[in-house]
C-alpha positions in Angstrom: 0.0 0.0 0.0 1.4 3.4 -0.9 1.9 5.7 2.1 0.7 9.3 1.8 2.8 11.9 3.6 0.1 14.6 3.9 2.5 17.1 5.5 4.8 16.8 2.5 1.9 17.1 0.0 0.9 20.4 1.6 4.5 21.5 2.0 4.3 22.2 5.7 6.0 21.1 8.9 4.5 18.4 11.1 4.1 21.0 13.9 2.2 23.5 11.7 -0.7 25.2 13.3 -4.3 24.6 12.0 -4.3 28.2 10.7 -1.1 27.5 8.7 -2.6 24.4 7.3 -5.7 26.3 6.2 -3.7 29.1 4.5 -1.4 26.7 2.7 -4.3 24.6 1.5 -6.2 27.6 0.1 -3.1 28.8 -1.7 -2.4 25.4 -3.3 -6.1 24.9 -4.2 -6.0 28.0 -6.2 -2.7 27.5 -8.0 -3.1 23.8 -8.6 -6.7 23.7 -9.8 -7.1 21.8 -13.1 -8.8 24.7 -14.7 -5.8 26.8 -13.9 -3.3 24.2 -15.2 -5.0 22.9 -18.3 -1.7 22.0 -19.9 -0.5 20.0 -17.0 -1.7 16.3 -17.2 -0.8 15.7 -13.5 -2.8 18.7 -12.2 -6.0 16.7 -11.5 -4.1 14.0 -9.5 -2.1 16.7 -7.6 -5.3 18.5 -6.8 -7.0 15.4 -5.4 -3.9 14.8 -3.2 -4.1 18.3 -1.8 -7.8 17.9 -1.0 -7.2 14.6 0.7 -4.3 15.9 2.7 -6.4 18.9 3.9 -9.3 16.6 4.7 -7.1 14.8 7.3 -4.8 17.5 8.5 -7.5 20.2 8.5 -9.5 18.3 11.0 -7.8 18.2 14.5 -9.3 14.8 15.3 -8.4 13.1 12.0 -5.0 14.7 12.2 -4.4 13.2 15.7 -5.4 9.7 14.4 -3.1 10.2 11.4 -0.2 11.2 13.6 -0.8 8.1 15.7 1.1 6.2 13.0 4.2 7.3 14.9 7.5 6.7 13.3 6.0 4.4 10.6 5.3 7.5 8.5 9.1 7.9 8.0 9.5 4.5 6.4 8.7 5.8 2.9 6.2 4.8 0.4 5.9 1.2 1.7 3.4 1.7 4.5 3.4 -0.9 7.3 0.8 -0.3 10.0 2.1 -0.3 13.6 1.0 -3.0 16.1 -2.5 -2.3 17.3 -3.3 -0.4 14.2 -6.7 -2.0 14.0 -7.6 -0.8 17.5 -6.3 2.7 16.8 -8.7 3.1 14.0 -11.4 1.0 15.4 -15.1 1.8 15.0 -15.4 2.9 18.6 -12.5 5.3 18.4 -13.5 6.8 15.2 -17.3 6.8 15.6 -18.8 10.1 14.6 -20.6 12.4 17.1 -24.3 11.7 17.1 -26.9 14.4 17.0 -30.2 14.4 18.8 -31.7 12.2 16.1 -28.9 9.7 16.4 -28.0 10.2 12.7 -24.3 10.3 11.9 -23.0 13.3 10.1 -19.6 14.1 8.6 -18.4 17.4 7.2 -15.8 17.0 4.5 -14.2 20.1 2.9 -13.2 19.8 -0.7 -11.6 22.4 -2.9 -12.8 23.5 -6.3 -13.6 20.6 -8.6 -12.9 17.9 -6.1 -15.1 14.8 -6.6 -16.6 15.0 -3.2 -19.9 13.4 -4.3 -18.2 10.5 -6.1 -17.9 8.3 -3.0 -14.7 6.4 -2.3 -13.2 7.4 -5.7 -12.4 10.8 -4.2 -9.8 9.3 -1.8 -6.6 7.2 -2.2 -6.3 3.6 -1.0 -4.2 4.9 1.9 -7.0 7.1 3.1 -9.5 4.3 2.6 -7.3 2.0 4.7 -7.3 4.4 7.6 -10.8 5.8 7.5 -12.8 4.1 4.8 -13.6 0.9 6.7 -14.9 2.5 9.8 -18.5 2.7 8.8 -18.4 6.3 7.6 -21.4 7.8 5.9 -20.0 9.9 3.1 -22.3 12.7 3.7 -20.6 15.8 2.4 -22.3 18.6 4.2 -19.8 21.4 3.3 -17.6 22.1 0.4 -15.1 24.9 -0.2 -16.5 27.3 -2.7 -15.2 26.8 -6.3 -13.2 29.8 -7.6 -15.1 32.5 -9.3 -14.1 33.7 -12.8 -11.7 36.6 -13.1 -12.8 40.2 -12.9 -12.7 42.5 -15.9 -12.1 46.2 -16.2 -13.3 48.6 -18.9 -13.8 52.3 -19.4 -17.0 54.3 -19.7 -17.1 57.9 -20.9 -19.8 60.2 -19.5 -20.7 63.9 -20.0 -20.2 66.5 -17.3 -24.0 66.7 -17.0 -24.1 62.9 -16.2 -21.4 63.4 -13.6 -23.3 66.3 -12.1 -26.8 64.9 -12.0 -26.2 61.1 -12.2 -28.5 59.0 -14.3 -28.1 55.8 -16.4 -26.2 54.9 -19.4 -26.6 51.9 -21.7 -23.5 49.9 -22.6 -23.0 46.9 -24.9 -21.0 43.9 -23.7 -19.4 41.5 -26.2 -18.8 37.9 -24.8 -18.7 34.3 -25.8 -22.5 34.1 -25.5 -23.0 37.1 -27.8 -24.0 40.6 -27.1 -25.5 41.9 -23.9 -27.0 45.3 -23.2 -26.8 46.7 -19.6 -28.0 49.9 -18.0 -25.3 51.4 -15.8 -26.3 53.7 -13.0 -24.1 56.8 -12.9 -23.8 58.2 -9.4 -23.9 62.0 -8.7 -20.6 63.6 -8.3 -18.9 61.0 -10.5 -15.3 61.8 -11.3 -12.4 60.7 -13.5 -11.0 57.4 -12.3 -14.1 56.4 -10.2 -14.9 52.7 -10.7 -18.4 51.3 -10.9 -18.8 47.6 -10.0 -21.2 45.4 -12.0 -21.4 42.2 -10.0 -21.3 38.9 -11.9 -20.6 40.5 -15.3 -16.9 39.4 -15.5 -15.5 36.1 -16.8 -17.3 32.9 -15.9 -15.9 30.3 -13.5 -17.0 27.1 -11.8 -17.9 29.1 -8.7 -19.7 31.9 -10.6 -18.8 34.9 -12.7 -16.3 37.6 -11.7 -17.2 41.2 -11.6 -16.9 44.0 -14.2 -15.4 47.3 -13.1 -16.1 50.3 -15.3 -13.6 53.1 -14.9 -15.2 56.5 -15.4 -13.9 59.1 -17.8 -15.6 62.5 -17.7 -15.7 64.0 -21.2 -14.4 67.5 -21.1 -16.8 70.4 -21.6 -15.3 73.4 -23.4 -17.4 75.8 -21.3 -16.2 74.5 -17.9 -13.0 73.5 -16.1 -13.2 71.0 -13.3 -11.2 71.5 -10.1 -12.3 68.5 -7.9 -16.0 69.2 -7.2 -15.6 72.9 -8.1 -16.4 74.3 -11.6 -14.6 77.3 -13.1 -16.4 79.1 -15.9 -14.7 81.9 -18.0 -16.7 85.2 -18.0 -15.8 87.8 -20.7 -16.4 91.4 -19.5 -16.0 94.7 -21.3 -13.6 97.3 -19.9 -16.5 99.7 -19.1 -18.5 97.0 -17.3 -15.4 96.0 -15.4 -14.9 99.6 -14.4 -18.5 100.5 -13.7 -20.0 97.2 -12.6 -22.9 95.3 -14.1 -25.1 92.2 -13.8 -24.7 89.4 -16.3 -26.1 85.9 -16.9 -23.9 82.9 -16.2 -24.5 79.5 -17.7 -24.3 76.8 -15.0 -25.0 73.0 -15.0 -28.4 73.8 -13.6 -29.3 76.6 -16.1 -28.7 80.3 -16.2 -28.1 82.4 -13.1 -27.7 86.2 -12.6 -24.3 87.3 -11.4 -23.5 90.8 -10.1 -20.1 92.1 -11.3 -18.8 94.7 -8.8 -17.2 97.9 -10.0 -13.5 97.8 -10.5 -13.2 94.0 -11.0 -9.9 92.8 -12.4 -9.2 90.2 -15.1 -8.5 86.8 -13.5 -10.5 87.6 -10.5 -13.0 84.9 -9.4 -16.5 85.4 -8.2 -18.0 82.5 -6.2 -21.4 81.0 -6.6 -21.7 78.8 -3.5 -23.1 75.2 -3.9 -23.3 75.5 -7.7 -20.4 73.2 -8.4 -20.4 69.5 -9.4 -23.5 67.7 -7.8 -23.9 70.8 -5.6 -21.0 69.5 -3.5 -18.6 72.2 -4.8 -18.8 75.8 -5.9 -18.9 77.5 -9.2 -16.3 80.2 -9.8 -16.9 82.9 -12.5 -13.4 83.8 -13.6 -13.4 87.4 -15.0 -11.7 87.9 -18.4 -11.6 91.6 -19.5 -11.7 91.9 -23.2 -11.2 94.9 -25.5 -12.8 95.5 -28.9 -10.6 94.5 -31.8 -12.4 97.0 -34.1 -13.5 100.4 -33.1 -15.4 103.2 -34.8 -13.8 106.7 -35.0 -16.1 107.8 -32.2 -15.1 105.0 -29.9 -11.4 105.7 -30.6 -12.0 109.4 -29.8 -13.8 108.5 -26.5 -11.0 106.2 -25.4 -8.4 108.8 -26.3 -10.4 111.3 -24.2 -10.6 108.9 -21.3 -6.8 108.4 -21.5 -6.3 112.2 -21.1 -8.6 112.7 -18.2 -8.0 109.4 -16.2 -5.4 109.3 -13.5 -5.4 105.5 -13.4 -2.1 103.8 -14.0 -1.7 100.0 -14.5 0.6 98.4 -12.0 
């Protein structure tokens, strides 16, 4: 009979803690899964050995009985049971705990793809020799979850209005099963780099599909500049309105608003409209840009020349 060194199979020391056994098993179950090693003909056998080793070492009681083999485990692949072996693994010693109904129940944990429901074929002869003849009911009440498919990431472009107000946007997914249309909910105050998670829309796996993450890209609007949740809008103002003051209309994401320009405003100065920024979480800043006429009539030129003569203002 071939001896199975479960500690060697999992790559752990014999004094490893139960937590160390659990972590190592999970790591091996992921990396050695047949679906992850399709080009390795030994992957399925290796995967079954890992599950069998964890079935014993992951259960403190089974591990104790396995360790009861003593020094015989060091004798290599030719396993010779120690004296009293039959008593060590007798029905009385290995009888399962009974519930109130008297029914026997076992909980065997298998990794992804393990043939837990296939009866004795899921274990080696060595395992069967230790545990299979003790009257076990192969009642697999718990199995480790199979691995999900991998996540996917894509990009979705939205307008500044969508980022401001939120809403929904339809996208088209191309996959092995054909095309699929989905409505994506855009949250208010969306920003460049924000990710929207679509559960179960990633690659498929035995344990279910992964998720799809949509990375948001806000399409620039030539009228506005984003500074976090604040919005900056450029406001052209004539020299006389800048000098005398006036009231103008400003186009915001919520429509037009009246803005009072104070007398003596300077080019580059910002006037704040509180709470009128992106999703009302930021502010809107009207940035003054004083513009002069490129073409002037003779009368306009005369008046500017007269202003130059009488004005004491000097640019600094």
